[in-house]
N, C-alpha and C positions, 0 to 999 in steps of 0.2 A: 802723376797723381790723377790725371784725367783717365788713363787706362785702368788704374786701380778703382776709381769711382765707378767706371763703366762695368768692370768685372763684378763689383758689389751689386750694381743694379741688375746685371744679367742673371746672377745667381738668385737674387731676390725675385726676379721675374719668373725663373724656372720654378722656384718653390711656390710662388703665388699661383701660376697657371696650373701646375700639377695639383695643388690643393683645390682649385676650382673644379678640375676634372674629377677628383676623388669624390667631392661632395655634391656633384651635379645630378646624380640619379640614384634611386634605390633599387634599380634593376641591375643585377650583378654583371650580366654580359654587356649591357650598355655602358656601365661605369668602366669596366675593364677596357672596352674599345676606346673610350675617350682618354683614359689614363695612358695606354701604350702609345697612341698617336701623339699625345702631348709630349711624352718623354722622348720619343724618337725624334720628333721635330725640334724640340728645344735643346737636345744634347748632341745633335748631328750624328745620331746612330745610323748605321746602314739599314738595319731592320730590327724588329723587336717582336717578342712573343710573350704572352702571359699564359703560363701553364697552371692548371687548377685541378684539384681533386676534391670531391665532396667529402662530407663528414664521414661517410661510410665507404668511400671508394679507396681502392688500393693504389692505383697508378694515376699519374698526372696526365691530363689531356690539354691540348691547346684550346683556349677559349677566346682569345683575342690576339690580333697581330697587326703589324704595320710594316710595309715594305715587302711582305710575302703573304700569300693567301693561305688560309687554314688548310684547305684541301691539299695544297702543295706540301704543307708540313706533314700531313698524315701519310702521304705516299712514300715519304723518305724512309730508308732503312736506318736502323739504329735507335728507334724510339724506345725500345725496351731497355737497351743499355743506358740511354739517357735517363730513363726513370730510375735505374739503379744509382746513377751518379747523383741525381737529385736527392735521393734518400741519404747519401753520404754527406751532401752539402747541408742538409737539415741539421745534422749533428754539430756542424761548425757554425751554422747561422750566418755565414758570409763566405762567398767563394768568388774569386776574381781571376779570370784568365786574361792576360795582357800580352803585348807583343814581346818578342824575345830580347829586345834592346834593354828592357828593365831587368836588373840583376836578380831581384827577389823572386821573380816568377818566370818559369820556363815551360809553360803548358800551352797546348794548342787545341782547338776544337774544329773538326771538319764536318760536323753534322750540318745538313741542309744544303750546303753549296759545294762541299768537297774541296774548298779552298781554305788556306790558312786565314783565320779571322781573329780579331781581338774581341774577346767575349766577356761580358759582365753579367753575373747572375746574382740577384739579390733575393733571398728567401723571405716569404711573408708567413710568419708563424709556421705551421706545418701543413698548410693547405694550398699554397700558391708560390709561384716562382716568376720573378721578372727576368727575362732572358734577352739581353741587349747584345747586338752584334755590330762591331765597328770595322772600318776598313783596316786592312792588314797592317798598315804602317802607322795607324793612329793609336796613340798611347791613351789608355783609360786614365783620366785624371782622378787622383785620390780624393780631391775635394768633391768631385762628382759622386764618387762612391759614398762618401759621408752624407751628401745631400740626399741621394736616393735611399740610403739606409734609413734616414730620418723620415723620409716620405713613406717608406714601407710600413712604419709604425702607424702613420695616419691611415694608410690603405688597409691595414689589418683591422683597425676600428671600423672603417667603412664597410669592409667585408662582413663583419659581424652584424652591422646595421642592415645590410642588404639581405643576409640570411634570415635575420629576425623579421624583416619586412615580408620576406617570402613566406615564412612560417605563419605570420599574421594573416596574410592573404589566404593561405591554404586553410588555416583554422576558420576564417570567416566563411570560406566556401563549404567546409564541413558543417559549420553551424547552420548556414542557410539550407543545406541539404537535409540536415537533421530536422530543422523547423518544417521543411516541406513534408518530410516523412511523418512527423508528428501530426501535421495538419490532416494528412490523408488518413492516418490511423484514427484520429479523433472523429473524422467524418464517418469512418467505418464503424467506430464505436457508437456514435449517435444513431446511425442506421440500424445497428444491431440491437439497440435498446427496444425497438418496436417488436423484435422477434424473440425477446428474452423469454416471455411467458410460453410462447409456442415451442421454443427450443427446449426449455425445461420440461415441458409436458411431453414432447415427442420422444426424446431419447437422452441417454447419458452422453452420447456422442456430441449432441448439440451443446451441452453444458461444457464439455471439454473444449469445443471450438471457441466458445465465448471466453473461457479462461485463457486460451492461447492468444486471443486478440488483446486481452488485458495485459498479459505478460509482455507481448511485443511492444505495446504502448509504454510500459514501464521501462523496458530496456532502451527504447528510443529516448525517453526523457532522461535517463541516466547518462546516455551517450552525449546528449545535448549539454548536460551539466558539466561533464568532463571536458567537452570541447570549449565551453565558455571559460572554464578554469584555465585551460592552456592558453586561450586567447588573452586572458587577463594577466597571466604570468609573463607573456611576451610583452604586453603593453607596459608592464611595470619595469621590466629589465632593459628595454631599449632606451637609447639616449634621446629619442624624440618624444614629444608630447602628443599623445593620441587623444582625440576628443570627438564628441558628437553633440549636435545642437538640434533644437526643434526648428520649425519653419520660421520662427521669429528671431532666431539667433541666440536663444538661451541654451546654455550648456546642460545637456542631459546625461552626458558621460564625460569623465575626465580622468586620464591616467595619472597615477601619483607622481610621474616625472615632472608635472607642472611645478612641484616644489623646487626642483633643481633649476627650472627655467625662469619662473617668475617669483619664487619664494613663498607661494601660497600652498596650503594643504588642499587636496583635491576637493574636499567637502566645502571649502570656502569659495570655490569657483562654481560649483553646481548651482543652477538657478540664476546666475548672472549672465548678462549679455556679453558676447565676444568683444564688442566695442567699448565695454567698460574699462578694459585694460589698455586701450590705445593711448598713445601720448596725446595730451590735450591740444598740442599745436597742430595735429593732423587728424584728430578724431572725427570731425564732421566730414571731412573730405573722404577719408577711408571708409567710413560708415556708408556714405552714399554709394561709393564704388562697389562695396560688398553686396549691398542690397540690389544693385543692378544685376549682379551675377545671380543672386537668389531668384530674382524675377524671371530670368531666362532659364533657370534650372540647369545651369551649365557647370561642368567640372572646371576647376581652376588649378593652376600650378605656379609655384614660386612667387606668390603674392607677398611683396616686401612690406613690412609694417613695423613701426616703433611702438613698443609697449613700456609701461612703467612697472619696474620691479617693486616688490613689497617694501623694500628698504629705500626706494626713491630713485635709483639709477635707471638709465634707459637700456632696454634690451631690444635688439633688432632681431625680428623673427622672419623666417621664410615659410609661408603657409601654403599648403596644397590640400584640396578637398574635392569630394564627389557628392552629388545630390542623392538623397534617399527618397524614393517615390513609392506610393502605394499602388495597388492593383489598377487604379484608374488613372495613374499618371500624375497624381497630385503630389506636390512637395510636402514631405513630412519632416524634413530636416537635412543636415549635412554631416558627413563623416570625413575627418581629415587628420592631418598631422602638422605640427609646428616644429621647426628646427631653429635653434639658436645660432645665428650667423654673426653675432656681434664681433667676435675675434677676427672673422674673415674680413669684415668691413674695415676693421682697424688696420689689417695688413694692406688692404687696398689703399687706404689713406696714407700709410707710411711709404708705399711705393710711389704714390703721386707726389708726396713731399720731397722724396729723394730726387725724383725727376725734375721737379721745380728748382731744387737747390743746385742740381748739376747745370741746368740752363742758366741760372743766375751766375754761376761760376764762369761760364764762357762769356757772358755779357760783362761781368766785372773785369775779367782779364783784358778785354778789348778797350773798355773805358779807361782802365788804369794805364794801359800802354799809351793811348793817345793823350790822356790827361797829363801824364808824367812828361811826355815830350814837350807839351805846351809849357808845363811848369819849369822844365829845364831852361827854356828860353827866358821865361820871366825871372826865375831865381838867378840865372847866370848873368843876365843884364843888370839886375839890381845890385848883385855883389860887385859887378864891374864898375858901375856908376859910383858906388860907395868909395872906390879907390881915388876918385877925383874930388871928393868932398871932405872937408875937415870935420873931425868928430864933434867939435863944439857947435857946428852949424845946425840949425833946425831941420834942414833938409836931410841931414845924416840920420837924425832920429826918425823922420818919416820913412826913409828908405829901410831902416832897421825894422820898423813895424811891418812894412810890406814884406820884408824878407821872412819875418816870423810867421806871417799869415800864409805865405807860400809853403813854408815847412809844415804848417798845420794841414794844409791841403794835401801835402805829400803823405802825412800820416793817415789822412782820411782814406786815400786810395788803398793804402796798405791794410787798413782795418776792413775795408770792403772785401779785399781778396781773402783775408783770413776768415772773415765772417761767412763767406759763401763757399770757399773751396779749401780752406786750410792753407798751409804754406810752410816750407822748410825755413827755419830761422837762419838769418845771415848774422852770425855771431861775431862779436869783438869784445876784447877785454876792456872793462870800464868800471868806474865807480858809480854805484847806483843811487846814492843818497840824493843828489841834486835832481835826478830824473824822477824820483818818487815825489818830491815836493812840487816840481813843475807839473807833473801829470795830475796830481791831486788838486792843485790850485786851478788848473784849466777845467777840470771836471766840475768844480764847484762854482764856476763863474755865474754870478746872478742868483746864487742860492742863499737861503736864510740859515744855512748850516755852516758852522765854523769848524776848523780843523786844528787839532793839537798834535804837534809832531814830537817824536822822541827818537831822533836819529843818532845812534851811537857814534862816538868819535873813533877814528881808526877802523872804519868799516872795511872789511875785506873786499877785494875786487871780485867781479863776477864776469863770466864769459856769456854774453846774452845778445839777443837781437833787441836793440833798444826800442824799436817801433812796436814790436809785439809785447814786450813786457810793459811798456807804457800803456798799451791797450788793456792789459790785464788790470793794472792799477786803476785806470779810468772806469772799467766795467764795475769793479768792486766799489769804488767811491760813488758811482752813479746809483748802484743798488742801495747803498747805505743812505744816500741822500733821499731816495724815494721812500725808504722805510721810515723816514722822520718828516712827515708832511708839516708838522707844527714847528720844525726846527730842532736844533740840538747840537751836540758835539761829536765829531768823529775823531777817534784816537788812532794815529798812524805811528807804528813803532817799527824800527829796523835795528837788528842786533846781530852780533856774531855768535854762533853756537857750534858746538862739536857734537855730532850725532854718534851715539854708541848704542850698544845693545839695550841699555836701560831705558832709552826713549821709546822703544817698540814702534818704530816708524818704518814704512816700506822704502827705506833708503839705504844706500851703502854707507858704511861708517866713514866719517870724515868731517871736513869743515863746511859749514853752510851759512848763508845769510837768511835769517828768519824775519819775514815781514808780516806784521799783524795789523789788521784793519778792523776796528771795533766801533759799532754804532750803538745808539740808544733807542733803536726803533722797535717795531711791533714784534719782531722775532719770527722764527720759522717753526710751524707745528712739527712735532716729533715725527709724525707719519710722512712728512714731506722731505725730511732731511736726506734719506737715501736716494732721492730722485733728482735733487736740484742740479746735478751735473749731467743729467740725461738730456739728449737732444729733444727739442720741442716741448719739454716739460716747463710749464709756467703757471703761476697763479694769477698773473696779471690779465686784465681784460684785453689789453693790447700788447702785442709783441709776439715774437716767434719762439721764445724760450731758448735761443741759441747763445745768449751772452755768456752764461756760466759754462756751457758746453765748450765754446771756443776758448774760454779762459783755462779750463781743465786741459784741453788739447795743447795749448801753448806751453803751459808749465810742464806737461809730460814730455814735450819735445825738447825741453831744456834740462831733462833728467832731474826735474824737481818734483815737488809734491804739494798739493793744496788740500786743506781740510777745514772743517767748519764746526763751530760750537754755537748753539742757539737754543732759545726757549721763548715761548710766547710771553710777551710783556717784559722780557729782560734783555732784549737786543741780540745782536749777532756779531760773532768775531770770526773772520777768515784768517788762517795762518798759511803763509807761502814759504816754502823752503827751496832755495836756489843754491846749487853747488858753488863754493868759493873757488876762484881761479888762482892757480899758482904762478900764472904768467905775470910779468911786470909790464907796465906801460912805459914805453920809451918816449922821449920828448916829441919825436916826429909823429907818434901815434896818438898823442893827447889831443883833445879838442882845443883848438886855439884859433884865435882870430888873426894870428900872424900869417903873412903871405910867404909861402915857400917857393922861391923861384928856381929856375934851372936854365939849361940850354940844350940844344940838339934838335934833331928832326923828329917830329911826331906824325904818325899816320892816323887820321880820324875817319872811321867808317860808320856811316849812318844813312838811312833812307829818307830822313826828314830834313828839309832845307833849313828849318828854324834851328834844329839842333846843330847842324854843320856850321851855320853862321855864328851862333853864340859860342859854340865850342871853339871855333877858330879864333874869335876875339879873346876868349879867356886864355887859350894857349899862347897866343902872341903876347898878351899882357904879362904872362908868367915868364916870358923870355924864350919861348920855343919857336922853331920854324914848323909850319904845319902844312900837310897836304891832305886832300880829301878823296874819299871813295864812297860810292853809293851802295855797294854790296860787296859780298865776300870775293866774288870773282875779280872785280876791279882792284880790291885791296891786295890780293895775292899778286896780281900783275905788277902793281906799283912797288910792292915790297921786293920782288925779284929784281926789278929794274934798278932800284936804289942799291941793293946789295951788290949787283954786278958792276955798278958804276964806282964802287968804293966809297960811297957816301950813304951808308945804311941808316935806317930809322932806329932811333934809340928805343922807341916803344910804339905799340899799336893799340889803339882804343877801338874795340869792335862792338857794334850793336848786336845783341844776342839774336834778335828775330828780325828778319827782313821779309815781309810778306811777298810771296811770289818769286823770291830769289834766294841766293845763298846767304845765310846769316852767320853770326859769329861762331856758333857751335860747330858748323861744318868747316868754316874757314880756318879755324885754329889747327885742325888736323892736317890740312894741306900746308899751312905755314910752318909747322914743326918739321915737315919733310923738306921744306926749302931751307930752314934754319932751325936746328935742334935747340938753339939757345934764344929763340925769339922771346921777347918780353911783351906779352899781350895782356891787356886789361879788358875784362868783359863788362859791358854796360847795358842796362835794360830797365824799362819801366815795369816789367813783369818780375817783381821782387820775390815772388813765391816760386819761381822756376828752380828746379833742383840744381841747375848749373850755377846759379847765383849763390846757393848755399854751400856748395862744395866745388868751387871753381878750380882749385888746383888739380882735382881728380880729372878734369877735362883738358888740362894743359895750360890754363891761364895762370899768370903770376899775381894778379890782383883783381879786385872787383870794385865797381863804383855804381851806385844805384841812382837812377834818374828820379827826380831832379837833384842836381848837386850844385854847391857853391864853389866859387873860385878857390877858397881856402882848402876845401876838401880835395878838389882836383889837383892842386899843387902838392899836397901831402902824399897822395897816391902815386903821382909821377915820381916824386922824390924817392919814395921807398923802392919803386921798381928800377929806376935808373941807377940808384945807389949800388944795386947788385949787378948791373949790366956790364957786359964785357966792353961796351963802347965808352965807359966812363973815362 
């Protein structure tokens, strides 16, 4: 699970940093340079090249590279043949060269190095190619191909923006040149006015010269108008908002793109100050910072500011601008561009949340392990003391309450693990009715809400992780309770149903237990219903929004389904479907307070003294002889010695994780080599470890989760030894 989460974070990090590189500059060469270096670094490529051809160019040329210099690319032979190959690739829109070990692809590329390389080529529209070269034995991951293909679409949009920006700059230069020419022609025209009478009087040639000047001025004016039209076309079609202000910060020009960015028509913005649209929480601070820049007549880049959209939501903009000065160097205004980076910021926040959640998972695992070891000693000693007390005595009731509190603490650590990192369910076949009532009653302790139960008789058995399903019920009951601050009634119903095609549910046909939890609360708005199971989505002022997300995850891992019905003012009903189990509960597997004793030698391995001490007491009280080991190495040695002496161990209880030494997962592999019929029980406080969920796959005969009671330990040993060859 940790590797899976790390992979998700790594992919999300590659996507995030490439997205940053793509949107970091409007200069095409600069952007390509940052993109190829980011991709090569983040995907462990040997080297990378971005090939580009302009809108009117025929062949591709290298424009940016990483791991190899551009001039070294240009001197290589085969560039012309590579261009032919690129044109073929454009027709397919995706071309991957990988190493020969993968059956589907048997192509190689020797361009640039002369050596066999694994090559990945991703086309970007019809104007660019991402050319990545990997080490010869390195397999190009298909997930990486999909990731880079998605990024190529963003890069395509960014290329269009860069080309549009280049055209804007060129058009501005043309416009300024035309203005300069018009100024000169106008000066010539004014100067010529003094000579008009003399020119007309002197000759026809003078008249023609004047007409020529007037014609030139007209042509220049027409060229200026065409240039301005092209400039405005670009400003309208680019994705960024282009603007101009006067020296006081009032908008004198605004491209229509402002409608997409802030929701206003461009004529609604003209005449207003730039700070009128800033978010009230930071308006004064940003206004002061902006006018400090105005005072210094400096250009600025990537100025981050929050603005209020016309419909009220917040838009985060990245602003860049340059000063406009008159002939004397006086500030007459600013010209610049705004880019909407709201989605980019959201991605940054999601990455940060995922990193925090992963850190919380490591912390939760450590806490759960240590806490469950302590609880093992507490719960074990309590259950042992109860054996010496008569049930009618008051101290027996006190010990029972302490035992229940310890079990609640056990559930708390399990909830923390699921909440932060998820966890594979450790399932067993059981009846769910009593657990539903207990979980509901516990969640409503101290509440002004009452509960009405409707639990059908003869409810089918289910194969579930009781701790996880108990958490699901608790989460839904707590939500229902919070939805009724003035009090009310929660209806909890459990029934047998058979799912068929007529139900139109995303479930396989068969028998299911349907659990319905209905409240009389405020309800959920229609627009929020599709999002309630999304991580981090919440309408509460406090909370992370992970309650229903973890609930959904748990039900899904149980091959079930959860759905919701709600309306504002009419309350909310959650429906849970859990597959019914065809297995039957034997007497030894049922929850019972009866003690199941036995005999024989048991080997207990754990690195904690408190666990060894209480475990030894429990095993001796159950009638077993017990020997101890502190790690897997010692356990293997003791097991070999006992087997060779003719007095073997009936069963071995192995702690899953031993920090700094061999734990149960490694030890069981070696024990199986010593004795192929070894009966081993895995035990751990890390109840979300995959070994605990699928213990037989790893060679164990049974599983017991810390902390455990003496009754549970006795039942597990009975089941294991019952099948043992030493019986």
